N, C-alpha and C positions, 0 to 999 in steps of 0.2 A: 932479761927476760926474752926466751927465742920464743916467737909466733911462726906461725905456719903461711899465712893468709895477708895479716891485717899489721900494719906499720902504723907509727907514727912520724917518720922520718921522710914526713914532705913539707916543703916550705910554707903552703898554706895551713897546714895542721898545727906545723911549730909555732906560727904568727898566732894562731886562735890561742893555743897555749901559752904564748906569751903577754898577748893582750887580756889574757883570763881577768875577768873580776867578780865572779861568780862564782868561784871553787870548783872549777870544770878539770877534766882532761879528755884530751881528743885523741881517736884514734880514726885511720882511714884503711879502706880496701880498694887499691889501687889494680884494677886490670887494664888490659890494653884496650886503649879505644877505638871505636868505631871497628873498622875492617882490619885492623892491623894483625890479628891473629889469624885471618882468614874467616871467620866469621863477624858479621854485624852485631855489635851489643849496644849501640847507639843507633836505634831505628829511626830517628827524626833529625841525624846529622846531616847537616849541608856543608857550606863554608867551613864552618868553626873544625871540619876533619882534616885539612890541610895546615891548621894552624892550632891545633890543641897543645894546650901547654904542658900536656904527657910527656911531649920530647924536647922540653926545655930543661937548663939547670943539670941534673943529674939524671933526667928524663930521658939525656941524650945518649948515654952511656949505653951500648950495645947490650953489654950484660943487665943492665937494670929491664930494657925491652924486652929482652929474652926471659925473663923472669916473669915479667908482666903477662907474655906470651903463654908460658905456661900454665900460670894460675888459670888465664881465661879457658885455655884447651881442657883443662880439668874440670872448669863448670861445664862446658860443652856436653864433654866425652864422659867424665864421671861426676853426676850431681853430687849422689850419696855420698863419696867421699870429701868430695868440695864442701859439703855443707858439716861435716864431721870434724872436718879440719875448721872450719870456722867457729862452730861450737866451742872445740879446744881453744880456742885464740879469743874467744869471748867472754870465757871460763875465767883463763888467766888476767885481763886486762880488767874484768870486774874485780877480781880479787885485789888486782893492783889498788884501782880506784878507789876501795872499802878501805883500805890500809890507809892510803894517803888520805882519807875522810872527803874525795870529791867524787861531783857527778860526772858518770863517764859519758860522754859522747861519741858515737861512731857515724863516720859518714862512707856508705855503703857503696855510690855512686861515685869516686872523685873521678874518674876519667870515661866511666861508662854510663849508661843510661838504663838498667837495667829494673823492673817492674817488680822487686822483691815482694810488694805488698800483695803480688798473685804467687810469685815462683815460692815465697816461702813465708805465709803468710802467720804461720805460726810462731814464727822468729819472734817477734816483736810482743806477744803476748807471753811466751815464756820468758825474755829476758824484759820485762817492764820495769826495772830498775836502770835500762840504759835509756838516754834519750837518743835518737835517731834522725837524721837530716842528710838530707841531700837537694840538688840543682835538676830542674829536668826540661827538657825541649820536648817532651812529648806531650801534646795537648791531652790526650786522651788520659792520661795519668792526673792531669788537674781536676780534669772531669771528675772523675773518682773521687778525687782529694776532696772535693766540696759536696757529691751528692752521694757517693756512697758510705757505708761503716765503713771507718777507715782507723789503723792502729791511732792511739791515742799519744803515742811515744815515737811514732815518726812523721817528721815535720819537712815539707817542700816549698822550695822556688820554684817558680818559671822562670827560665831564660829566655830573655826575649832574642831574637834570631831573624834573619831575613826571610823566612816564610811564616812569621807571625801573624800579619796583616793586622787585624782587631784585636787580636785574642789576648796582647798587653793589657791593653787598657780594659777589655772586660775581665780579665783575671785580678787586675787591682780594683778594680769597682766592684769585686766579689768578696775582696778582702784578702786576696793573695799575694805575697810577697814575690816582687819580678825584680830581677837583676840585666843592667843595661854594660854592654860593652863599651869604654868610650876611648877616644882615642888619647887623648893626653888633658885628663881632668884638672881642672884647677880651681881650688875655691869650691867645694863640693857645696852646694847649695842648701837651705834647710828644708826646702820641698821644691817641686816641679808640680806644674798642673795641679794643685791641691795637694799633692801627696807628700808625705813625711819622706825622706831623702838621708839615706845613711852609707857609709863606707865600708864597701862589702867586701874591700881587701883587708880590713883592719882584723875581721875574725868570720868565722863563720856561725857564729853566737845570732849574727842578726835574725838569721832564720827563722830559729827560736825563738828571741825576745821579741817580734813584730807579730807574733801569732795570737798574742791578746786582741791587737786590732780588729781581729775577725767580729769581735762581737760590736766595734763601732762601723763594721763594713765599709771599711778603708784599708787597702793595701800599704805596704811600704816600698818605694825603690831602694835598690841596692846597686851602687855605681860600682864596675869592677874596672881598672886601668886595663888597655890593651897592653898586651904582653909579645916580647919575641917580635916574630916578621909579622906580628897582625899591626905594630905601630905604624911601619910604613907600606902597608898594603892597603887595596885599594876594595878592598872585602867589604860587601855589605852587611858583613854582619857585625862593622863597628861603626858607632855614631860619630860622629866630630864633636859633637856639643850637646851640653845641654838645651841648649835650645830646639836640637833635633828632636830629641827625646818630646819635649814638650809638644811638637808639630806632631810628632808620631802619634801622640796619644789624643790630643785636641782634635788632630783630623780623623780620629775613630772613637770618637767618645761616643759610645753605643752602649747604654747603660744595662742591655739585657743580663742576665745571671751567665755565667759558664756554663 
């Protein structure tokens, strides 16, 4: 199946497919992260820009980076054509999922952090048979996610980072799933600071499956292992232990809504 912009040739996406237990099939849109293309498409990027997993594995091959840059520049300079090609891809993979009798899941921001809910708000209503998911570091997106009319088929998780302050604690208390990058996690606990914990490396599906927790107003913590150069770095984007996560959350136990 030839596609223009979307792919399922990504380690995390393939892992999600491999570990799927709910008859889902996953695809993703992989653009060039942060300012790699000359245009910053990750407005809240910080230390993660230096260690982005976009440049690990196949992403370190120059031709792969160039292809992602080309797609990003198309988005910047010819948005109509970009979304025409995206629509063509969604049509193809939707038919593919239907034939396989599987639920289609699409991650639009694999290495980017674009507010598709505003850029292409009609996309989600038209493709209401698709579940969309993303991680975001943009606090304003999470605030909209909670307070404003939001597409029912678009699920977000907040990514804790060195700029988060007390926002991760506030997000969890409002029922938002939050991911934390840990240097060498072992034996992931069932809970931290009273919040349920899951292995976010196992599958992206946790972002969707934990949304029922909103009714109970309790968020879920997703643990991501540090990868590549992050493991040996001194970046404050990475936490050293589960205890450190607990300290971050209990030090900022402010229960006001996001």
